[in-house]
C-alpha positions as CSV (number, residue, x, y, z in Angstrom):
1,X,183.4,35.6,120.3
2,X,183.8,37.0,116.9
3,X,180.9,39.0,115.4
4,X,178.8,37.0,112.9
5,X,177.6,38.5,109.6
6,X,175.1,37.0,107.1
7,X,175.4,38.0,103.4
8,X,172.0,37.1,102.0
9,X,172.4,38.6,98.5
10,X,174.9,38.3,95.7
11,X,178.0,40.2,96.8
12,X,181.6,40.3,95.5
13,X,183.9,37.6,96.8
14,X,186.3,40.4,97.7
15,X,183.7,41.7,100.2
16,X,183.5,38.3,101.8
17,X,187.2,38.2,102.1
18,X,187.3,41.6,103.8
19,X,185.0,40.3,106.6
20,X,187.3,37.2,107.0
21,X,190.5,39.3,107.0
22,X,189.0,41.5,109.8
23,X,188.3,38.4,111.9
24,X,184.5,38.4,111.4
25,X,182.6,35.1,111.1
26,X,180.9,35.5,107.7
27,X,178.1,33.3,106.3
28,X,177.7,33.8,102.5
29,X,174.3,32.6,101.4
30,X,173.5,34.7,98.3
31,X,170.1,33.2,97.6
32,X,168.7,33.2,101.2
33,X,167.3,36.7,100.8
34,X,164.6,35.4,98.4
35,X,163.3,33.1,101.1
36,X,161.6,35.4,103.7
37,X,160.5,32.5,106.0
38,X,164.0,31.0,106.1
39,X,165.7,34.3,106.6
40,X,163.3,35.1,109.5
41,X,164.2,31.7,111.0
42,X,167.9,32.2,111.0
43,X,168.4,35.9,111.4
44,X,168.6,35.7,115.2
45,X,172.1,34.1,114.9
46,X,173.7,37.2,113.3
47,X,175.2,40.5,114.5
48,X,175.2,42.0,111.0
49,X,173.3,41.6,107.7
50,X,174.8,42.6,104.4
51,X,172.3,42.9,101.5
52,X,171.7,44.3,98.1
53,X,168.1,44.8,96.7
54,X,166.8,41.3,96.7
55,X,166.5,40.8,100.5
56,X,163.5,42.5,102.0
57,X,164.1,43.4,105.7
58,X,160.6,43.6,107.0
59,X,159.3,44.2,110.6
60,X,158.8,40.4,110.7
61,X,162.4,39.7,109.9
62,X,163.5,42.3,112.5
63,X,161.2,40.9,115.1
64,X,163.3,37.7,115.0
65,X,166.7,39.6,114.8
66,X,167.5,39.2,118.5
67,X,171.2,39.8,118.1
68,X,171.3,42.1,115.0
69,X,173.2,45.3,115.4
70,X,173.7,46.6,111.8
71,X,172.3,46.2,108.3
72,X,174.6,47.2,105.5
73,X,173.1,47.9,102.1
74,X,175.5,47.7,99.2
75,X,174.1,50.6,97.2
76,X,172.2,53.8,98.0
77,X,168.5,52.7,97.9
78,X,167.1,51.3,101.2
79,X,163.4,51.0,100.2
80,X,163.7,47.3,100.9
81,X,164.5,47.9,104.6
82,X,161.9,48.9,107.2
83,X,164.0,51.7,108.7
84,X,161.4,52.7,111.3
85,X,161.3,49.1,112.6
86,X,165.1,48.9,112.5
87,X,165.4,52.1,114.5
88,X,162.9,50.9,117.1
89,X,164.9,47.6,117.3
90,X,168.1,49.5,117.8
91,X,169.6,48.3,114.5
92,X,171.8,50.6,112.5
93,X,171.0,50.9,108.8
94,X,174.0,51.8,106.6
95,X,174.2,52.3,102.9
96,X,177.0,53.2,100.4
97,X,175.8,56.5,98.8
98,X,178.8,57.3,96.6
99,X,179.8,53.9,95.1
100,X,177.7,54.1,91.9
101,X,177.7,57.8,91.1
102,X,180.0,57.6,88.1
103,X,178.3,54.5,86.7
104,X,174.8,56.1,86.8
105,X,176.0,59.3,85.3
106,X,177.7,57.4,82.5
107,X,174.5,55.5,81.8
108,X,172.6,58.8,81.4
109,X,175.2,60.0,78.9
110,X,175.0,56.7,77.1
111,X,171.2,56.9,76.9
112,X,171.5,60.4,75.6
113,X,173.7,59.2,72.8
114,X,171.4,56.3,72.1
115,X,168.3,58.4,71.7
116,X,170.1,61.1,69.7
117,X,171.3,58.6,67.1
118,X,168.4,56.0,67.4
119,X,171.1,53.4,68.0
120,X,168.9,50.6,69.4
121,X,166.3,50.8,66.6
122,X,169.1,51.0,64.0
123,X,170.8,48.0,65.5
124,X,167.6,45.9,65.5
125,X,166.9,46.9,61.9
126,X,170.4,46.0,60.7
127,X,170.3,42.6,62.6
128,X,167.0,42.0,60.7
129,X,168.9,42.2,57.4
130,X,167.7,45.6,56.5
131,X,169.9,48.5,55.4
132,X,167.8,51.5,56.3
133,X,170.5,54.2,56.3
134,X,168.2,57.0,55.3
135,X,165.6,56.1,58.0
136,X,167.8,56.8,61.0
137,X,168.7,60.4,60.8
138,X,170.1,61.5,64.1
139,X,171.2,64.8,65.8
140,X,174.6,65.9,67.1
141,X,175.1,66.7,70.8
142,X,177.7,69.4,70.1
143,X,176.4,72.9,70.8
144,X,173.0,71.5,71.9
145,X,171.6,72.7,75.3
146,X,171.4,70.0,78.0
147,X,168.9,70.8,80.8
148,X,170.0,69.1,84.0
149,X,167.3,68.8,86.7
150,X,169.2,68.2,89.9
151,X,172.9,69.1,90.0
152,X,174.0,67.1,93.0
153,X,176.4,64.1,93.0
154,X,175.3,62.3,89.9
155,X,173.9,65.4,88.1
156,X,177.2,67.2,88.7
157,X,179.1,64.4,87.0
158,X,176.6,64.5,84.0
159,X,177.2,68.3,83.8
160,X,181.0,67.7,83.7
161,X,180.7,65.0,81.0
162,X,178.3,67.1,78.9
163,X,180.7,70.1,78.9
164,X,183.4,67.8,77.7
165,X,181.0,67.0,74.8
166,X,180.9,70.7,74.0
167,X,177.2,71.0,75.1
168,X,175.7,74.0,76.7
169,X,174.6,73.1,80.1
170,X,171.7,74.7,82.0
171,X,171.0,73.4,85.5
172,X,167.9,73.7,87.7
173,X,168.5,72.9,91.4
174,X,167.1,75.0,94.2
175,X,170.1,74.1,96.3
176,X,172.7,75.1,93.7
177,X,174.2,78.5,94.5
178,X,175.3,80.9,91.7
179,X,178.9,80.6,92.9
180,X,178.9,76.8,92.7
181,X,177.2,76.9,89.2
182,X,179.9,79.2,88.0
183,X,182.6,76.9,89.3
184,X,180.9,74.0,87.5
185,X,180.8,75.9,84.3
186,X,177.0,75.6,84.0
187,X,174.2,78.2,83.8
188,X,171.9,78.2,86.8
189,X,168.3,78.6,85.6
190,X,164.7,78.3,86.8
191,X,162.7,75.3,85.7
192,X,160.5,77.1,83.2
193,X,163.6,78.6,81.5
194,X,165.2,75.1,81.3
195,X,162.0,73.6,79.8
196,X,161.9,76.3,77.1
197,X,165.5,76.1,76.0
198,X,166.8,72.6,76.4
199,X,167.3,70.3,73.5
200,X,167.9,67.4,75.9
201,X,166.6,67.1,79.5
202,X,168.1,64.7,82.0
203,X,166.8,64.2,85.5
204,X,168.9,63.5,88.6
205,X,166.8,64.1,91.6
206,X,165.2,61.8,94.2
207,X,161.5,61.1,94.2
208,X,159.9,63.3,96.8
209,X,156.5,65.1,97.1
210,X,158.2,68.2,95.5
211,X,159.8,66.3,92.6
212,X,157.0,63.7,91.8
213,X,155.8,64.4,88.2
214,X,158.2,67.4,88.0
215,X,157.8,66.8,84.2
216,X,154.0,66.8,84.3
217,X,151.9,67.2,81.2
218,X,151.8,70.9,81.9
219,X,155.6,71.1,82.1
220,X,156.1,68.9,79.1
221,X,154.0,71.2,77.1
222,X,156.4,74.0,77.9
223,X,159.3,72.2,76.4
224,X,161.0,73.0,73.1
225,X,159.6,71.1,70.1
226,X,162.0,68.3,69.3
227,X,163.3,67.9,72.9
228,X,164.6,64.5,74.1
229,X,164.0,63.3,77.7
230,X,166.4,61.1,79.7
231,X,165.5,59.6,83.1
232,X,168.0,57.4,84.9
233,X,167.1,58.7,88.3
234,X,163.7,57.5,89.7
235,X,160.5,56.4,88.3
236,X,157.6,58.8,88.9
237,X,159.5,62.0,88.0
238,X,157.9,62.1,84.6
239,X,154.2,61.7,83.7
240,X,154.8,58.7,81.4
241,X,151.3,58.7,79.8
242,X,151.6,62.4,79.0
243,X,155.1,61.8,77.6
244,X,153.8,59.0,75.4
245,X,151.2,61.3,74.0
246,X,153.7,63.9,73.2
247,X,156.1,61.4,71.6
248,X,153.2,60.3,69.3
249,X,152.3,63.8,68.4
250,X,155.9,64.6,67.6
251,X,156.4,67.4,70.1
252,X,159.0,65.2,71.9
253,X,161.5,63.7,69.5
254,X,162.7,60.9,71.7
255,X,163.0,59.5,75.2
256,X,165.4,57.2,77.1
257,X,164.3,55.7,80.4
258,X,166.1,53.4,82.8
259,X,163.5,53.8,85.6
260,X,159.8,53.6,85.6
261,X,156.9,54.5,87.9
262,X,156.2,50.8,88.5
263,X,159.0,48.2,88.5
264,X,159.6,45.6,87.4
265,X,158.1,47.3,84.3
266,X,156.4,44.7,82.2
267,X,153.9,47.2,80.7
268,X,154.3,50.9,80.3
269,X,152.9,53.6,78.0
270,X,156.4,54.2,76.6
271,X,157.0,50.7,75.5
272,X,157.1,50.0,71.7
273,X,157.0,53.7,70.7
274,X,159.5,54.8,68.1
275,X,162.7,56.4,69.3
276,X,162.1,55.4,72.9
277,X,165.1,53.6,74.5
278,X,164.3,51.5,77.6
279,X,166.6,49.6,79.9
280,X,165.7,47.6,83.1
281,X,167.1,49.9,85.8
282,X,170.8,49.4,84.8
283,X,172.1,52.7,86.2
284,X,174.4,51.0,88.8
285,X,174.9,47.8,86.8
286,X,178.6,47.8,86.1
287,X,181.2,45.5,87.5
288,X,183.1,48.4,88.9
289,X,180.1,49.9,90.7
290,X,179.0,46.5,92.1
291,X,182.6,45.9,93.4
292,X,182.8,49.4,94.9
293,X,179.6,49.2,96.9
294,X,180.3,45.7,98.1
295,X,183.8,46.6,99.4
296,X,182.5,49.7,101.0
297,X,179.7,48.0,102.9
298,X,182.0,45.3,104.1
299,X,184.5,47.9,105.4
300,X,181.8,50.0,107.1
301,X,180.1,47.0,108.8
302,X,183.5,45.7,110.0
303,X,184.4,49.1,111.4
304,X,181.2,49.3,113.3
305,X,181.2,45.7,114.7
306,X,184.8,45.8,115.7
307,X,185.4,49.4,116.7
308,X,182.0,51.0,117.1
309,X,182.6,53.5,114.3
310,X,179.4,54.5,112.5
311,X,179.7,55.5,108.8
312,X,176.9,56.4,106.3
313,X,174.2,55.5,108.8
314,X,170.7,56.5,107.9
315,X,169.1,56.2,111.3
316,X,171.7,57.4,113.8
317,X,174.5,59.9,114.1
318,X,178.2,59.3,113.8
319,X,179.3,59.1,117.4
320,X,180.7,56.8,120.0
321,X,178.4,54.7,122.2
322,X,179.4,56.8,125.2
323,X,178.5,60.0,123.5
324,X,175.1,58.6,122.3
325,X,173.7,58.5,125.9
326,X,174.2,62.2,126.5
327,X,174.0,63.5,122.9
328,X,170.9,61.6,121.6
329,X,168.3,64.3,122.6
330,X,170.6,67.1,121.3
331,X,171.1,65.3,118.0
332,X,167.3,65.0,117.6
333,X,166.9,68.7,118.5
334,X,169.4,69.6,115.8
335,X,167.6,67.6,113.3
336,X,164.3,69.3,114.2
337,X,165.8,72.7,114.0
338,X,167.2,71.9,110.5
339,X,163.9,70.4,109.4
340,X,162.1,73.5,110.5
341,X,164.3,75.8,108.4
342,X,164.5,73.3,105.5
343,X,160.7,73.3,105.2
344,X,160.5,77.0,105.4
345,X,163.2,77.8,102.8
346,X,162.5,77.6,99.1
347,X,165.4,79.7,97.9
348,X,169.0,78.5,97.2
349,X,170.9,78.4,100.5
350,X,174.2,80.3,100.6
351,X,175.3,79.5,104.2
352,X,174.3,77.6,107.3
353,X,175.4,79.0,110.7
354,X,175.0,77.0,113.9
355,X,175.5,78.4,117.4
356,X,176.1,76.1,120.4
357,X,175.6,77.7,123.8
358,X,176.4,76.3,127.3
359,X,176.6,72.6,128.0
360,X,176.0,71.6,124.4
361,X,179.1,73.5,123.3
362,X,181.3,70.9,124.8
363,X,179.7,67.9,123.0
364,X,180.7,66.3,119.7
365,X,179.7,69.2,117.5
366,X,180.6,67.4,114.3
367,X,177.7,64.9,114.9
368,X,175.3,67.8,115.8
369,X,176.4,69.7,112.7
370,X,175.6,66.7,110.5
371,X,172.2,66.3,112.2
372,X,171.2,69.9,111.6
373,X,172.5,70.0,108.0
374,X,170.8,66.7,107.2
375,X,167.5,68.1,108.6
376,X,167.8,71.1,106.3
377,X,168.8,69.1,103.2
378,X,166.2,66.3,103.6
379,X,163.4,68.4,102.2
380,X,165.1,68.3,98.8
381,X,166.9,65.0,99.2
382,X,165.3,62.4,101.5
383,X,168.3,60.0,100.9
384,X,170.6,62.4,102.7
385,X,172.0,61.1,106.0
386,X,174.2,62.6,108.7
387,X,177.4,61.5,107.0
388,X,176.6,62.6,103.4
389,X,174.7,65.8,104.3
390,X,177.9,68.0,104.7
391,X,179.2,66.6,101.4
392,X,176.0,67.4,99.6
393,X,176.0,70.9,101.1
394,X,179.7,71.4,100.1
395,X,178.9,70.3,96.5
396,X,176.2,73.0,96.3
397,X,178.6,75.7,97.5
398,X,176.9,76.1,100.9
399,X,179.2,77.5,103.6
400,X,178.9,75.9,107.0
401,X,180.1,77.8,110.1
402,X,179.8,77.0,113.8
403,X,180.2,79.0,116.9
404,X,180.4,77.7,120.5
405,X,180.1,79.9,123.5
406,X,179.7,79.7,127.3
407,X,176.3,79.8,128.9
408,X,174.8,83.2,128.0
409,X,171.1,83.0,129.0
410,X,168.4,81.3,131.0
411,X,169.1,77.8,129.6
412,X,171.9,75.5,130.5
413,X,172.4,75.0,126.8
414,X,170.8,75.7,123.5
415,X,171.3,75.4,119.7
416,X,170.5,78.1,117.2
417,X,170.5,77.4,113.5
418,X,170.5,80.2,110.9
419,X,170.2,79.8,107.1
420,X,171.4,82.6,104.8
421,X,169.9,83.0,101.3
422,X,170.1,85.8,98.7
423,X,167.0,87.4,100.1
424,X,167.0,86.8,103.9
425,X,168.3,85.1,107.0
426,X,166.1,82.7,108.9
427,X,166.8,81.4,112.3
428,X,165.4,79.0,114.9
429,X,166.7,78.0,118.3
430,X,165.9,75.1,120.7
431,X,167.0,73.4,123.8
432,X,166.5,70.0,125.6
433,X,164.6,70.1,128.9
434,X,165.3,67.8,131.8
435,X,162.8,65.3,130.5
436,X,165.0,64.8,127.4
437,X,162.5,66.3,125.1
438,X,163.5,68.9,122.5
439,X,161.8,72.3,122.5
440,X,161.7,75.3,120.2
441,X,162.6,78.4,122.2
442,X,163.0,81.1,119.6
443,X,161.8,81.7,116.0
444,X,162.9,84.8,114.0
445,X,164.2,86.3,117.2
446,X,160.8,85.9,118.9
447,X,160.9,83.9,122.2
448,X,158.5,80.9,122.4
449,X,158.2,77.6,124.3
450,X,156.9,74.8,122.0
451,X,157.3,71.1,122.1
452,X,157.9,69.3,118.8
453,X,155.1,67.2,117.2
454,X,154.9,65.1,114.1
455,X,152.3,67.6,112.6
456,X,152.6,71.3,113.2
457,X,151.3,74.5,111.7
458,X,153.3,77.7,111.7
459,X,151.7,81.1,111.1
460,X,152.8,84.8,111.2
461,X,150.6,87.8,111.6
462,X,150.3,91.3,112.9
463,X,149.7,91.2,116.7
464,X,145.9,91.9,116.7
465,X,143.0,90.4,118.7
466,X,141.2,87.3,117.3
467,X,144.2,85.3,116.1
468,X,143.7,82.5,118.7
469,X,140.0,82.3,118.1
470,X,140.4,82.2,114.3
471,X,143.0,79.4,114.5
472,X,141.1,77.3,117.0
473,X,137.7,77.7,115.2
474,X,139.2,77.0,111.8
475,X,141.0,73.9,112.9
476,X,137.9,72.7,114.8
477,X,135.5,73.4,112.0
478,X,137.7,71.3,109.7
479,X,138.1,68.4,112.0
480,X,141.7,69.1,113.0
481,X,142.5,68.7,116.7
482,X,145.1,71.0,118.4
483,X,147.2,69.1,120.9
484,X,149.2,72.2,122.0
485,X,149.4,75.9,121.1
486,X,152.2,78.4,121.4
487,X,152.2,82.2,120.7
488,X,155.0,84.7,120.6
489,X,155.4,88.3,119.5
490,X,158.2,90.8,119.0
491,X,156.3,93.6,120.7
492,X,152.7,94.6,121.3
493,X,151.1,95.4,117.9
494,X,154.2,94.1,116.1
495,X,155.0,90.9,114.3
496,X,153.6,87.7,116.0
497,X,153.9,84.0,115.4
498,X,151.9,80.9,116.3
499,X,153.0,77.3,116.4
500,X,150.3,74.7,116.6
501,X,151.0,71.1,117.6
502,X,148.3,69.1,115.8
503,X,147.1,65.5,116.0
504,X,147.1,65.2,112.3
505,X,148.3,67.2,109.3
506,X,146.0,70.2,108.5
507,X,143.8,69.5,105.4
508,X,143.8,71.8,102.4
509,X,140.3,73.1,103.3
510,X,141.5,74.3,106.7
511,X,144.6,76.0,105.2
512,X,142.4,77.6,102.5
513,X,140.0,78.9,105.1
514,X,142.8,80.4,107.1
515,X,144.2,82.1,104.1
516,X,140.8,83.6,103.2
517,X,140.6,85.4,106.5
518,X,143.4,87.7,105.4
519,X,144.8,87.8,108.9
520,X,148.0,85.8,108.3
521,X,151.1,86.8,106.4
522,X,152.4,83.2,106.3
523,X,150.7,79.8,106.8
524,X,153.0,76.8,106.7
525,X,152.3,73.2,107.7
526,X,155.3,71.4,109.0
527,X,156.2,67.7,109.5
528,X,158.8,66.3,112.0
529,X,160.2,62.9,112.6
530,X,159.5,62.4,116.3
531,X,160.0,58.6,116.4
């Protein structure tokens, strides 16, 4: 029987035809996604679900999805899909991360022109029968400095277009290497330098704990007087109330926003202010982009349903069904190793070296590489998946190397991940025990044996008495329960490490108390996806 796919949002007719041409039974109901109850009622009939943003794939929908194997999102954002519930259900979630890059970059450039020349206000004035030529005095883009926060896929295209406009481009991106910046023809700078120098600032980063309010009131106050701010990335990157105040004071000359902290945005501090251009999240809204992502999702879903090929999956590696049974725990281990180093590394990464030893050296190393790289890159870009992670790393000039070798130690197999920056090398190794659970076995060359938990605390210190007691007493005093505890040291009296597996994330008070003891060189809370 042919696989059956439901399209519950508006998708290009060409995408529908792709499914048909591939021999898939496709049911095109573009308004069904708005009716949650009806969707829940019929979803059990389908092997695949193709959506855009209108359909909300909740745990209730997935509970009824008895035959569903894959969800394909035509676009990059998957906030409308309960990915945890999908993973538990065994449903693959795919997106199309590269289909709307050019469109979004072009919208940012268009918004920059619009705010530089006050085009929307001038248009409205002229439509009203006024001829206010002297009122709308604009500024040129030529020779101005554009500060780009985030020089990844979309930000990189913006940099290229801006250079074509003869702008000076300064980019802030912790994952942008000096070599890659030179190749792009942009100046790599720190955030404070960008804020002080830029005539225009455009944001192209995902919304994470690190980037939320990256343009806070404090940072906006550091900007050059007369700066213009463009945000076509994600709402929440800019303190909108603070920006409104600075627009009214005249420190900021203009702003152009396509995204807002709350959407749909019917009210916002930026609305109705002079020289503020607002659009309703139109970054990907071109016919070309909509066509591209629709065709891509149809091809990807067809390839999976017919051939088992996994492309742009957010919740599983790219591998065959046969490989998954053996490789699953090793894929999870690689992700944990990458996540450990990613959370420990704040400097630009120059290289990632991955060593495979013993039984793991004979597996599908491409999938394991992708898992480790994705683990590293997720700290800066949560949207990265196992397919896109190597592309993202390549765009940032990060060199990836792998080594596989015969069994060389006590373990049947292990994986070691090393990250190289300008200042240091950092490495962590792990293995999979017979129970299928990943373990950390070495950090910074120090041997340990630690299971992986959702909440962990890593510390380094000089090997002196009292460390165990201090950690235990501090966590206990502050209501944090220790589930497991691992110590390691290079030599007696030398450098030592501790890795605590906690029932919940350590609170700020506990971390502050540990710091005040003066016993620890480094204190780092860590989070891992152990689902």
